[in-house]
PDB file of N, CA, C and O in Angstrom, chain B, residues numbered from 101:
ATOM      1  N   MET B 101     -18.862 -15.130  -2.263  1.00  0.00           N
ATOM      2  CA  MET B 101     -19.248 -13.939  -1.855  1.00  0.00           C
ATOM      3  C   MET B 101     -17.836 -13.189  -1.775  1.00  0.00           C
ATOM      4  O   MET B 101     -16.788 -13.431  -1.175  1.00  0.00           O
ATOM      5  N   PRO B 102     -18.311 -12.056  -2.739  1.00  0.00           N
ATOM      6  CA  PRO B 102     -17.056 -11.080  -2.464  1.00  0.00           C
ATOM      7  C   PRO B 102     -15.942 -10.756  -1.428  1.00  0.00           C
ATOM      8  O   PRO B 102     -16.257 -10.986  -0.261  1.00  0.00           O
ATOM      9  N   LYS B 103     -14.735 -10.280  -1.642  1.00  0.00           N
ATOM     10  CA  LYS B 103     -13.696 -10.628  -0.873  1.00  0.00           C
ATOM     11  C   LYS B 103     -13.876  -8.611  -0.294  1.00  0.00           C
ATOM     12  O   LYS B 103     -13.757  -7.782  -1.196  1.00  0.00           O
ATOM     13  N   PRO B 104     -14.133  -8.122   1.105  1.00  0.00           N
ATOM     14  CA  PRO B 104     -14.462  -7.013   1.474  1.00  0.00           C
ATOM     15  C   PRO B 104     -12.818  -6.164   1.040  1.00  0.00           C
ATOM     16  O   PRO B 104     -11.678  -6.629   1.053  1.00  0.00           O
ATOM     17  N   GLN B 105     -13.362  -4.659   0.651  1.00  0.00           N
ATOM     18  CA  GLN B 105     -12.456  -3.827   0.070  1.00  0.00           C
ATOM     19  C   GLN B 105     -11.868  -3.779   1.521  1.00  0.00           C
ATOM     20  O   GLN B 105     -12.435  -3.871   2.610  1.00  0.00           O
ATOM     21  N   PRO B 106     -10.236  -3.563   1.112  1.00  0.00           N
ATOM     22  CA  PRO B 106      -9.974  -3.532   2.814  1.00  0.00           C
ATOM     23  C   PRO B 106      -9.448  -1.511   2.624  1.00  0.00           C
ATOM     24  O   PRO B 106      -9.415  -0.778   1.636  1.00  0.00           O
ATOM     25  N   GLU B 107      -9.123  -1.266   4.127  1.00  0.00           N
ATOM     26  CA  GLU B 107      -9.159  -0.005   4.072  1.00  0.00           C
ATOM     27  C   GLU B 107      -7.615   0.492   4.128  1.00  0.00           C
ATOM     28  O   GLU B 107      -6.747  -0.091   4.778  1.00  0.00           O
ATOM     29  N   PRO B 108      -7.396   1.716   3.307  1.00  0.00           N
ATOM     30  CA  PRO B 108      -6.427   2.269   3.025  1.00  0.00           C
ATOM     31  C   PRO B 108      -5.107   1.427   4.265  1.00  0.00           C
ATOM     32  O   PRO B 108      -5.397   0.987   5.377  1.00  0.00           O
ATOM     33  N   LEU B 109      -3.727   1.416   3.636  1.00  0.00           N
ATOM     34  CA  LEU B 109      -2.979   1.483   4.508  1.00  0.00           C
ATOM     35  C   LEU B 109      -1.838   2.200   3.944  1.00  0.00           C
ATOM     36  O   LEU B 109      -1.496   2.347   2.770  1.00  0.00           O
ATOM     37  N   HIS B 110      -1.373   2.574   4.930  1.00  0.00           N
ATOM     38  CA  HIS B 110       0.141   3.673   5.687  1.00  0.00           C
ATOM     39  C   HIS B 110       1.367   2.921   5.964  1.00  0.00           C
ATOM     40  O   HIS B 110       1.348   2.330   7.044  1.00  0.00           O
ATOM     41  N   LEU B 111       2.102   2.833   5.475  1.00  0.00           N
ATOM     42  CA  LEU B 111       3.607   1.744   6.404  1.00  0.00           C
ATOM     43  C   LEU B 111       4.548   2.881   6.440  1.00  0.00           C
ATOM     44  O   LEU B 111       4.233   3.937   5.892  1.00  0.00           O
ATOM     45  N   HIS B 112       5.485   2.768   6.940  1.00  0.00           N
ATOM     46  CA  HIS B 112       6.340   3.611   7.255  1.00  0.00           C
ATOM     47  C   HIS B 112       7.734   2.609   7.474  1.00  0.00           C
ATOM     48  O   HIS B 112       7.433   1.538   8.000  1.00  0.00           O
ATOM     49  N   ARG B 113       8.466   2.687   7.321  1.00  0.00           N
ATOM     50  CA  ARG B 113      10.137   2.238   7.519  1.00  0.00           C
ATOM     51  C   ARG B 113      10.792   2.811   7.780  1.00  0.00           C
ATOM     52  O   ARG B 113      10.773   3.803   7.051  1.00  0.00           O
ATOM     53  N   ILE B 114      11.927   2.883   8.890  1.00  0.00           N
ATOM     54  CA  ILE B 114      12.274   4.101   9.597  1.00  0.00           C
ATOM     55  C   ILE B 114      13.710   3.740  10.432  1.00  0.00           C
ATOM     56  O   ILE B 114      13.801   3.356  11.599  1.00  0.00           O
ATOM     57  N   ASP B 115      14.998   4.030   9.282  1.00  0.00           N
ATOM     58  CA  ASP B 115      16.551   3.360  10.292  1.00  0.00           C
ATOM     59  C   ASP B 115      16.833   4.275  10.323  1.00  0.00           C
ATOM     60  O   ASP B 115      16.789   4.865   9.244  1.00  0.00           O
ATOM     61  N   ALA B 116      17.257   4.957  11.384  1.00  0.00           N
ATOM     62  CA  ALA B 116      18.654   6.078  11.812  1.00  0.00           C
ATOM     63  C   ALA B 116      19.762   5.718  11.102  1.00  0.00           C
ATOM     64  O   ALA B 116      20.201   6.523  10.281  1.00  0.00           O
ATOM     65  N   ALA B 117      20.142   4.973  11.212  1.00  0.00           N
ATOM     66  CA  ALA B 117      21.804   4.592  10.841  1.00  0.00           C
ATOM     67  C   ALA B 117      22.318   4.251   9.492  1.00  0.00           C
ATOM     68  O   ALA B 117      23.499   4.097   9.181  1.00  0.00           O
ATOM     69  N   ARG B 118      21.055   4.134   8.574  1.00  0.00           N
ATOM     70  CA  ARG B 118      20.892   4.105   7.229  1.00  0.00           C
ATOM     71  C   ARG B 118      20.410   5.395   6.585  1.00  0.00           C
ATOM     72  O   ARG B 118      20.290   5.421   5.360  1.00  0.00           O
ATOM     73  N   ASN B 119      20.050   6.746   7.508  1.00  0.00           N
ATOM     74  CA  ASN B 119      19.546   7.374   7.040  1.00  0.00           C
ATOM     75  C   ASN B 119      18.354   6.810   6.120  1.00  0.00           C
ATOM     76  O   ASN B 119      18.551   6.886   4.908  1.00  0.00           O
ATOM     77  N   MET B 120      16.980   6.180   6.614  1.00  0.00           N
ATOM     78  CA  MET B 120      16.198   5.421   5.686  1.00  0.00           C
ATOM     79  C   MET B 120      14.686   6.345   6.401  1.00  0.00           C
ATOM     80  O   MET B 120      14.382   6.022   7.550  1.00  0.00           O
ATOM     81  N   ARG B 121      14.105   7.075   5.934  1.00  0.00           N
ATOM     82  CA  ARG B 121      12.802   7.459   6.473  1.00  0.00           C
ATOM     83  C   ARG B 121      11.961   7.073   4.755  1.00  0.00           C
ATOM     84  O   ARG B 121      12.021   7.843   3.796  1.00  0.00           O
ATOM     85  N   GLN B 122      11.379   5.988   4.752  1.00  0.00           N
ATOM     86  CA  GLN B 122      10.421   5.538   3.279  1.00  0.00           C
ATOM     87  C   GLN B 122       9.328   5.302   4.222  1.00  0.00           C
ATOM     88  O   GLN B 122       9.328   4.869   5.375  1.00  0.00           O
ATOM     89  N   PHE B 123       8.281   5.745   3.343  1.00  0.00           N
ATOM     90  CA  PHE B 123       6.718   5.398   3.817  1.00  0.00           C
ATOM     91  C   PHE B 123       6.679   4.589   2.223  1.00  0.00           C
ATOM     92  O   PHE B 123       7.597   4.637   1.404  1.00  0.00           O
ATOM     93  N   TYR B 124       5.078   3.693   2.009  1.00  0.00           N
ATOM     94  CA  TYR B 124       4.513   3.120   1.707  1.00  0.00           C
ATOM     95  C   TYR B 124       3.234   2.897   1.694  1.00  0.00           C
ATOM     96  O   TYR B 124       2.915   1.955   2.420  1.00  0.00           O
ATOM     97  N   ALA B 125       1.939   3.666   0.861  1.00  0.00           N
ATOM     98  CA  ALA B 125       0.485   3.628   1.033  1.00  0.00           C
ATOM     99  C   ALA B 125       0.144   3.200  -0.214  1.00  0.00           C
ATOM    100  O   ALA B 125       0.494   3.748  -1.259  1.00  0.00           O
ATOM    101  N   LEU B 126      -0.913   1.687  -0.064  1.00  0.00           N
ATOM    102  CA  LEU B 126      -1.908   1.391  -0.773  1.00  0.00           C
ATOM    103  C   LEU B 126      -3.427   1.726  -0.287  1.00  0.00           C
ATOM    104  O   LEU B 126      -3.917   1.835   0.837  1.00  0.00           O
ATOM    105  N   SER B 127      -4.037   1.857  -1.762  1.00  0.00           N
ATOM    106  CA  SER B 127      -5.508   2.305  -1.638  1.00  0.00           C
ATOM    107  C   SER B 127      -5.814   1.731  -2.571  1.00  0.00           C
ATOM    108  O   SER B 127      -5.125   1.536  -3.573  1.00  0.00           O
ATOM    109  N   MET B 128      -7.426   1.213  -2.262  1.00  0.00           N
ATOM    110  CA  MET B 128      -8.325   0.424  -3.499  1.00  0.00           C
ATOM    111  C   MET B 128      -9.729   1.522  -4.066  1.00  0.00           C
ATOM    112  O   MET B 128     -10.577   1.572  -3.175  1.00  0.00           O
ATOM    113  N   GLN B 129     -10.093   2.308  -5.222  1.00  0.00           N
ATOM    114  CA  GLN B 129     -10.783   2.535  -5.314  1.00  0.00           C
ATOM    115  C   GLN B 129     -11.560   2.480  -6.981  1.00  0.00           C
ATOM    116  O   GLN B 129     -10.890   2.633  -8.003  1.00  0.00           O
ATOM    117  N   PRO B 130     -13.178   2.217  -6.990  1.00  0.00           N
ATOM    118  CA  PRO B 130     -13.845   1.886  -7.777  1.00  0.00           C
ATOM    119  C   PRO B 130     -13.598   3.028  -9.222  1.00  0.00           C
ATOM    120  O   PRO B 130     -13.519   4.256  -9.171  1.00  0.00           O
ATOM    121  N   THR B 131     -13.523   2.187 -10.375  1.00  0.00           N
ATOM    122  CA  THR B 131     -13.296   3.083 -11.838  1.00  0.00           C
ATOM    123  C   THR B 131     -14.825   3.137 -12.386  1.00  0.00           C
ATOM    124  O   THR B 131     -15.675   2.271 -12.179  1.00  0.00           O
ATOM    125  N   LEU B 132     -14.998   4.347 -13.135  1.00  0.00           N
ATOM    126  CA  LEU B 132     -16.441   4.495 -13.606  1.00  0.00           C
ATOM    127  C   LEU B 132     -17.086   3.441 -14.500  1.00  0.00           C
ATOM    128  O   LEU B 132     -18.246   3.447 -14.912  1.00  0.00           O
ATOM    129  N   PHE B 133     -15.925   2.336 -14.781  1.00  0.00           N
ATOM    130  CA  PHE B 133     -16.564   1.268 -15.289  1.00  0.00           C
ATOM    131  C   PHE B 133     -16.286   0.092 -15.059  1.00  0.00           C
ATOM    132  O   PHE B 133     -16.144  -0.909 -15.762  1.00  0.00           O
ATOM    133  N   GLY B 134     -16.195   0.393 -13.586  1.00  0.00           N
ATOM    134  CA  GLY B 134     -17.282  -1.087 -12.786  1.00  0.00           C
ATOM    135  C   GLY B 134     -15.863  -1.778 -12.343  1.00  0.00           C
ATOM    136  O   GLY B 134     -15.845  -2.601 -11.427  1.00  0.00           O
ATOM    137  N   GLU B 135     -14.810  -1.436 -12.967  1.00  0.00           N
ATOM    138  CA  GLU B 135     -13.459  -2.095 -12.119  1.00  0.00           C
ATOM    139  C   GLU B 135     -13.032  -1.320 -11.469  1.00  0.00           C
ATOM    140  O   GLU B 135     -13.610  -0.253 -11.260  1.00  0.00           O
ATOM    141  N   MET B 136     -11.644  -1.705 -10.851  1.00  0.00           N
ATOM    142  CA  MET B 136     -11.235  -1.566  -9.340  1.00  0.00           C
ATOM    143  C   MET B 136      -9.841  -1.042  -9.692  1.00  0.00           C
ATOM    144  O   MET B 136      -9.260  -1.375 -10.725  1.00  0.00           O
ATOM    145  N   SER B 137      -9.327  -0.193  -8.767  1.00  0.00           N
ATOM    146  CA  SER B 137      -7.666  -0.081  -8.862  1.00  0.00           C
ATOM    147  C   SER B 137      -6.935   0.203  -7.801  1.00  0.00           C
ATOM    148  O   SER B 137      -7.379   0.761  -6.798  1.00  0.00           O
ATOM    149  N   LEU B 138      -5.480  -0.257  -8.002  1.00  0.00           N
ATOM    150  CA  LEU B 138      -5.379  -0.286  -6.574  1.00  0.00           C
ATOM    151  C   LEU B 138      -4.231   0.838  -6.841  1.00  0.00           C
ATOM    152  O   LEU B 138      -3.571   0.848  -7.880  1.00  0.00           O
ATOM    153  N   ILE B 139      -4.065   1.782  -5.793  1.00  0.00           N
ATOM    154  CA  ILE B 139      -3.624   2.971  -6.323  1.00  0.00           C
ATOM    155  C   ILE B 139      -2.021   2.710  -4.800  1.00  0.00           C
ATOM    156  O   ILE B 139      -2.083   2.539  -3.583  1.00  0.00           O
ATOM    157  N   ARG B 140      -0.894   2.812  -5.731  1.00  0.00           N
ATOM    158  CA  ARG B 140       0.114   2.999  -4.712  1.00  0.00           C
ATOM    159  C   ARG B 140       0.969   3.670  -4.151  1.00  0.00           C
ATOM    160  O   ARG B 140       1.743   2.728  -3.983  1.00  0.00           O
ATOM    161  N   ASN B 141       1.665   4.789  -3.569  1.00  0.00           N
ATOM    162  CA  ASN B 141       2.192   5.962  -3.125  1.00  0.00           C
ATOM    163  C   ASN B 141       3.358   5.628  -2.301  1.00  0.00           C
ATOM    164  O   ASN B 141       3.088   5.425  -1.118  1.00  0.00           O
ATOM    165  N   TRP B 142       4.632   5.519  -2.654  1.00  0.00           N
ATOM    166  CA  TRP B 142       5.722   5.504  -2.053  1.00  0.00           C
ATOM    167  C   TRP B 142       6.869   6.776  -2.311  1.00  0.00           C
ATOM    168  O   TRP B 142       6.919   7.452  -3.339  1.00  0.00           O
ATOM    169  N   GLY B 143       7.608   6.897  -1.335  1.00  0.00           N
ATOM    170  CA  GLY B 143       8.477   7.482  -1.506  1.00  0.00           C
ATOM    171  C   GLY B 143       9.337   7.932   0.261  1.00  0.00           C
ATOM    172  O   GLY B 143       9.215   7.357   1.342  1.00  0.00           O
ATOM    173  N   ARG B 144      10.050   8.995  -0.069  1.00  0.00           N
ATOM    174  CA  ARG B 144      10.949   9.323   1.681  1.00  0.00           C
ATOM    175  C   ARG B 144       9.690  10.277   2.507  1.00  0.00           C
ATOM    176  O   ARG B 144       9.063  11.232   2.049  1.00  0.00           O
ATOM    177  N   ILE B 145       9.619   9.833   3.457  1.00  0.00           N
ATOM    178  CA  ILE B 145       8.536  10.578   4.712  1.00  0.00           C
ATOM    179  C   ILE B 145       8.991  12.257   3.952  1.00  0.00           C
ATOM    180  O   ILE B 145      10.090  12.542   3.476  1.00  0.00           O
ATOM    181  N   GLY B 146       7.921  13.049   4.028  1.00  0.00           N
ATOM    182  CA  GLY B 146       7.894  14.711   3.602  1.00  0.00           C
ATOM    183  C   GLY B 146       7.985  14.996   2.453  1.00  0.00           C
ATOM    184  O   GLY B 146       8.024  16.206   2.229  1.00  0.00           O
ATOM    185  N   THR B 147       8.059  14.055   1.253  1.00  0.00           N
ATOM    186  CA  THR B 147       7.785  14.251  -0.150  1.00  0.00           C
ATOM    187  C   THR B 147       6.341  13.395  -0.463  1.00  0.00           C
ATOM    188  O   THR B 147       5.745  12.530   0.179  1.00  0.00           O
ATOM    189  N   ASN B 148       6.084  14.050  -1.734  1.00  0.00           N
ATOM    190  CA  ASN B 148       4.985  13.258  -2.499  1.00  0.00           C
ATOM    191  C   ASN B 148       5.683  12.058  -2.768  1.00  0.00           C
ATOM    192  O   ASN B 148       4.991  11.185  -2.244  1.00  0.00           O
ATOM    193  N   GLY B 149       6.706  11.508  -3.312  1.00  0.00           N
ATOM    194  CA  GLY B 149       6.670  10.473  -3.687  1.00  0.00           C
ATOM    195  C   GLY B 149       6.447   9.882  -4.951  1.00  0.00           C
ATOM    196  O   GLY B 149       6.103  10.757  -5.745  1.00  0.00           O
ATOM    197  N   GLN B 150       6.484   9.078  -5.323  1.00  0.00           N
ATOM    198  CA  GLN B 150       5.807   8.344  -6.553  1.00  0.00           C
ATOM    199  C   GLN B 150       4.516   7.492  -6.422  1.00  0.00           C
ATOM    200  O   GLN B 150       4.294   6.755  -5.461  1.00  0.00           O
ATOM    201  N   THR B 151       3.761   7.650  -7.386  1.00  0.00           N
ATOM    202  CA  THR B 151       2.282   7.202  -7.499  1.00  0.00           C
ATOM    203  C   THR B 151       2.278   6.226  -8.712  1.00  0.00           C
ATOM    204  O   THR B 151       2.835   6.532  -9.766  1.00  0.00           O
ATOM    205  N   MET B 152       1.664   5.102  -8.540  1.00  0.00           N
ATOM    206  CA  MET B 152       0.940   4.520  -9.641  1.00  0.00           C
ATOM    207  C   MET B 152      -0.374   3.912  -9.245  1.00  0.00           C
ATOM    208  O   MET B 152      -0.730   3.781  -8.074  1.00  0.00           O
ATOM    209  N   VAL B 153      -1.051   3.560 -10.263  1.00  0.00           N
ATOM    210  CA  VAL B 153      -2.244   3.041 -10.634  1.00  0.00           C
ATOM    211  C   VAL B 153      -2.409   1.338 -11.115  1.00  0.00           C
ATOM    212  O   VAL B 153      -1.657   0.897 -11.983  1.00  0.00           O
ATOM    213  N   GLN B 154      -3.092   0.763 -10.690  1.00  0.00           N
ATOM    214  CA  GLN B 154      -3.168  -0.278 -11.388  1.00  0.00           C
ATOM    215  C   GLN B 154      -4.318  -0.547 -11.224  1.00  0.00           C
ATOM    216  O   GLN B 154      -4.843  -0.500 -10.112  1.00  0.00           O
ATOM    217  N   THR B 155      -5.073  -0.953 -12.532  1.00  0.00           N
ATOM    218  CA  THR B 155      -6.702  -1.244 -12.729  1.00  0.00           C
ATOM    219  C   THR B 155      -6.638  -2.751 -12.694  1.00  0.00           C
ATOM    220  O   THR B 155      -5.591  -3.268 -13.084  1.00  0.00           O
ATOM    221  N   PHE B 156      -7.610  -3.513 -12.282  1.00  0.00           N
ATOM    222  CA  PHE B 156      -8.202  -4.848 -12.347  1.00  0.00           C
ATOM    223  C   PHE B 156      -9.879  -4.842 -12.780  1.00  0.00           C
ATOM    224  O   PHE B 156     -10.767  -4.050 -12.466  1.00  0.00           O
ATOM    225  N   ASP B 157      -9.904  -5.912 -13.522  1.00  0.00           N
ATOM    226  CA  ASP B 157     -11.619  -6.120 -13.957  1.00  0.00           C
ATOM    227  C   ASP B 157     -12.494  -6.270 -12.746  1.00  0.00           C
ATOM    228  O   ASP B 157     -13.576  -5.684 -12.718  1.00  0.00           O
ATOM    229  N   GLY B 158     -12.082  -7.043 -11.710  1.00  0.00           N
ATOM    230  CA  GLY B 158     -12.700  -7.638 -10.857  1.00  0.00           C
ATOM    231  C   GLY B 158     -12.095  -7.163  -9.364  1.00  0.00           C
ATOM    232  O   GLY B 158     -10.880  -6.971  -9.315  1.00  0.00           O
ATOM    233  N   SER B 159     -12.856  -6.972  -8.193  1.00  0.00           N
ATOM    234  CA  SER B 159     -12.849  -6.622  -7.277  1.00  0.00           C
ATOM    235  C   SER B 159     -11.928  -7.465  -6.412  1.00  0.00           C
ATOM    236  O   SER B 159     -11.073  -6.938  -5.700  1.00  0.00           O
ATOM    237  N   ALA B 160     -12.142  -8.996  -6.490  1.00  0.00           N
ATOM    238  CA  ALA B 160     -11.131 -10.069  -5.807  1.00  0.00           C
ATOM    239  C   ALA B 160      -9.649 -10.020  -6.375  1.00  0.00           C
ATOM    240  O   ALA B 160      -8.644 -10.213  -5.691  1.00  0.00           O
ATOM    241  N   GLU B 161      -9.673  -9.703  -7.876  1.00  0.00           N
ATOM    242  CA  GLU B 161      -7.868  -9.540  -8.207  1.00  0.00           C
ATOM    243  C   GLU B 161      -7.142  -8.424  -7.329  1.00  0.00           C
ATOM    244  O   GLU B 161      -6.015  -8.427  -6.834  1.00  0.00           O
ATOM    245  N   ALA B 162      -8.576  -7.072  -7.287  1.00  0.00           N
ATOM    246  CA  ALA B 162      -7.519  -5.804  -7.129  1.00  0.00           C
ATOM    247  C   ALA B 162      -7.348  -6.470  -5.256  1.00  0.00           C
ATOM    248  O   ALA B 162      -6.221  -6.163  -4.867  1.00  0.00           O
ATOM    249  N   VAL B 163      -8.183  -7.271  -4.082  1.00  0.00           N
ATOM    250  CA  VAL B 163      -8.157  -7.420  -2.971  1.00  0.00           C
ATOM    251  C   VAL B 163      -6.586  -8.384  -2.401  1.00  0.00           C
ATOM    252  O   VAL B 163      -5.899  -8.399  -1.380  1.00  0.00           O
ATOM    253  N   GLU B 164      -6.578  -9.128  -3.801  1.00  0.00           N
ATOM    254  CA  GLU B 164      -5.100 -10.130  -3.590  1.00  0.00           C
ATOM    255  C   GLU B 164      -4.424  -9.409  -3.720  1.00  0.00           C
ATOM    256  O   GLU B 164      -3.729  -9.193  -2.727  1.00  0.00           O
ATOM    257  N   ALA B 165      -4.166  -8.621  -4.870  1.00  0.00           N
ATOM    258  CA  ALA B 165      -2.845  -7.865  -5.265  1.00  0.00           C
ATOM    259  C   ALA B 165      -2.331  -6.865  -3.968  1.00  0.00           C
ATOM    260  O   ALA B 165      -1.206  -6.593  -3.549  1.00  0.00           O
ATOM    261  N   PHE B 166      -3.405  -6.541  -3.631  1.00  0.00           N
ATOM    262  CA  PHE B 166      -3.063  -5.486  -1.840  1.00  0.00           C
ATOM    263  C   PHE B 166      -2.773  -6.435  -1.069  1.00  0.00           C
ATOM    264  O   PHE B 166      -1.692  -6.225  -0.519  1.00  0.00           O
ATOM    265  N   GLY B 167      -3.261  -7.414  -0.767  1.00  0.00           N
ATOM    266  CA  GLY B 167      -2.729  -8.457   0.068  1.00  0.00           C
ATOM    267  C   GLY B 167      -1.583  -8.661   0.021  1.00  0.00           C
ATOM    268  O   GLY B 167      -0.764  -8.430   0.910  1.00  0.00           O
ATOM    269  N   ARG B 168      -1.329  -9.279  -1.390  1.00  0.00           N
ATOM    270  CA  ARG B 168       0.638  -9.766  -1.810  1.00  0.00           C
ATOM    271  C   ARG B 168       1.359  -7.685  -1.619  1.00  0.00           C
ATOM    272  O   ARG B 168       1.453  -7.518  -0.402  1.00  0.00           O
ATOM    273  N   LEU B 169       1.519  -7.195  -1.887  1.00  0.00           N
ATOM    274  CA  LEU B 169       1.811  -5.590  -1.780  1.00  0.00           C
ATOM    275  C   LEU B 169       2.464  -5.597   0.001  1.00  0.00           C
ATOM    276  O   LEU B 169       3.461  -5.472   0.711  1.00  0.00           O
ATOM    277  N   GLU B 170       0.957  -5.856  -0.038  1.00  0.00           N
ATOM    278  CA  GLU B 170       1.396  -5.646   1.796  1.00  0.00           C
ATOM    279  C   GLU B 170       2.297  -6.719   2.712  1.00  0.00           C
ATOM    280  O   GLU B 170       3.204  -6.496   3.514  1.00  0.00           O
ATOM    281  N   ARG B 171       1.775  -7.788   2.337  1.00  0.00           N
ATOM    282  CA  ARG B 171       2.809  -9.092   3.227  1.00  0.00           C
ATOM    283  C   ARG B 171       4.263  -8.941   2.632  1.00  0.00           C
ATOM    284  O   ARG B 171       5.157  -9.416   3.332  1.00  0.00           O
ATOM    285  N   ALA B 172       4.665  -8.291   1.325  1.00  0.00           N
ATOM    286  CA  ALA B 172       5.949  -8.232   1.027  1.00  0.00           C
ATOM    287  C   ALA B 172       6.450  -7.044   1.338  1.00  0.00           C
ATOM    288  O   ALA B 172       7.647  -6.834   1.143  1.00  0.00           O
ATOM    289  N   LYS B 173       5.562  -5.992   1.912  1.00  0.00           N
ATOM    290  CA  LYS B 173       6.632  -4.622   2.407  1.00  0.00           C
ATOM    291  C   LYS B 173       6.844  -4.887   4.145  1.00  0.00           C
ATOM    292  O   LYS B 173       7.626  -4.590   5.048  1.00  0.00           O
ATOM    293  N   ARG B 174       5.739  -5.554   3.944  1.00  0.00           N
ATOM    294  CA  ARG B 174       5.732  -5.964   5.884  1.00  0.00           C
ATOM    295  C   ARG B 174       7.153  -7.093   5.923  1.00  0.00           C
ATOM    296  O   ARG B 174       7.749  -7.222   6.992  1.00  0.00           O
ATOM    297  N   ARG B 175       7.486  -7.653   5.029  1.00  0.00           N
ATOM    298  CA  ARG B 175       8.627  -8.389   5.338  1.00  0.00           C
ATOM    299  C   ARG B 175       9.653  -7.967   5.306  1.00  0.00           C
ATOM    300  O   ARG B 175      10.527  -8.560   5.936  1.00  0.00           O
ATOM    301  N   ARG B 176      10.018  -6.650   4.488  1.00  0.00           N
ATOM    302  CA  ARG B 176      11.127  -5.964   4.308  1.00  0.00           C
ATOM    303  C   ARG B 176      11.268  -5.155   5.270  1.00  0.00           C
ATOM    304  O   ARG B 176      12.249  -4.412   5.240  1.00  0.00           O
ATOM    305  N   GLY B 177      10.265  -5.069   6.465  1.00  0.00           N
ATOM    306  CA  GLY B 177      10.411  -4.036   7.689  1.00  0.00           C
ATOM    307  C   GLY B 177       9.676  -2.763   7.763  1.00  0.00           C
ATOM    308  O   GLY B 177      10.005  -1.762   8.399  1.00  0.00           O
ATOM    309  N   TYR B 178       8.574  -2.949   6.984  1.00  0.00           N
ATOM    310  CA  TYR B 178       7.617  -1.547   6.852  1.00  0.00           C
ATOM    311  C   TYR B 178       6.389  -2.072   7.872  1.00  0.00           C
ATOM    312  O   TYR B 178       5.822  -3.164   7.849  1.00  0.00           O
ATOM    313  N   ALA B 179       6.166  -0.940   8.771  1.00  0.00           N
ATOM    314  CA  ALA B 179       5.056  -1.486   9.940  1.00  0.00           C
ATOM    315  C   ALA B 179       4.015  -0.008   9.685  1.00  0.00           C
ATOM    316  O   ALA B 179       4.340   0.925   8.951  1.00  0.00           O
ATOM    317  N   ALA B 180       2.938  -0.075  10.354  1.00  0.00           N
ATOM    318  CA  ALA B 180       1.932   0.430  10.088  1.00  0.00           C
ATOM    319  C   ALA B 180       2.511   1.953  11.233  1.00  0.00           C
ATOM    320  O   ALA B 180       3.163   1.639  12.230  1.00  0.00           O
ATOM    321  N   ALA B 181       2.317   2.979  11.070  1.00  0.00           N
ATOM    322  CA  ALA B 181       2.458   3.800  11.693  1.00  0.00           C
ATOM    323  C   ALA B 181       2.470   4.045  13.182  1.00  0.00           C
ATOM    324  O   ALA B 181       3.410   4.602  13.749  1.00  0.00           O
ATOM    325  N   ASP B 182       1.192   3.525  13.898  1.00  0.00           N
ATOM    326  CA  ASP B 182       1.275   3.064  15.233  1.00  0.00           C
ATOM    327  C   ASP B 182       1.394   2.034  15.277  1.00  0.00           C
ATOM    328  O   ASP B 182       0.403   1.454  15.721  1.00  0.00           O
ATOM    329  N   GLU B 183       2.352   1.317  14.962  1.00  0.00           N
ATOM    330  CA  GLU B 183       2.775   0.181  15.383  1.00  0.00           C
ATOM    331  C   GLU B 183       4.049   0.610  15.494  1.00  0.00           C
ATOM    332  O   GLU B 183       4.610   1.543  14.920  1.00  0.00           O
ATOM    333  N   LYS B 184       4.606  -0.463  16.598  1.00  0.00           N
ATOM    334  CA  LYS B 184       5.996  -0.307  17.032  1.00  0.00           C
ATOM    335  C   LYS B 184       6.873  -0.718  15.868  1.00  0.00           C
ATOM    336  O   LYS B 184       6.625  -1.837  15.418  1.00  0.00           O
ATOM    337  N   LEU B 185       8.030   0.091  15.183  1.00  0.00           N
ATOM    338  CA  LEU B 185       8.824  -0.537  14.788  1.00  0.00           C
ATOM    339  C   LEU B 185      10.406  -1.184  15.417  1.00  0.00           C
ATOM    340  O   LEU B 185      11.009  -0.656  16.352  1.00  0.00           O
ATOM    341  N   SER B 186      10.667  -1.858  15.011  1.00  0.00           N
ATOM    342  CA  SER B 186      12.165  -2.832  15.562  1.00  0.00           C
ATOM    343  C   SER B 186      13.242  -2.506  14.471  1.00  0.00           C
ATOM    344  O   SER B 186      14.366  -3.002  14.546  1.00  0.00           O
TER     345      SER B 186
END
């Protein structure tokens, strides 16, 4: 059974002492050729930031990469906008 496609994720990392106000967004979108694209957008809050699109042959590979990136960012101190930042 294929893994369900995750909802778009928007993470923030705010540290006033270091003048850091970063965001990191992840989303998935199917392509016209049956592949799955993982779209990453990151930068300083209030800017458009940078965007990277990575295309995978299968949905399972894209979901796995999505989860891996989410875990890495959360380890670095990013949290969802509605979660309490420490």
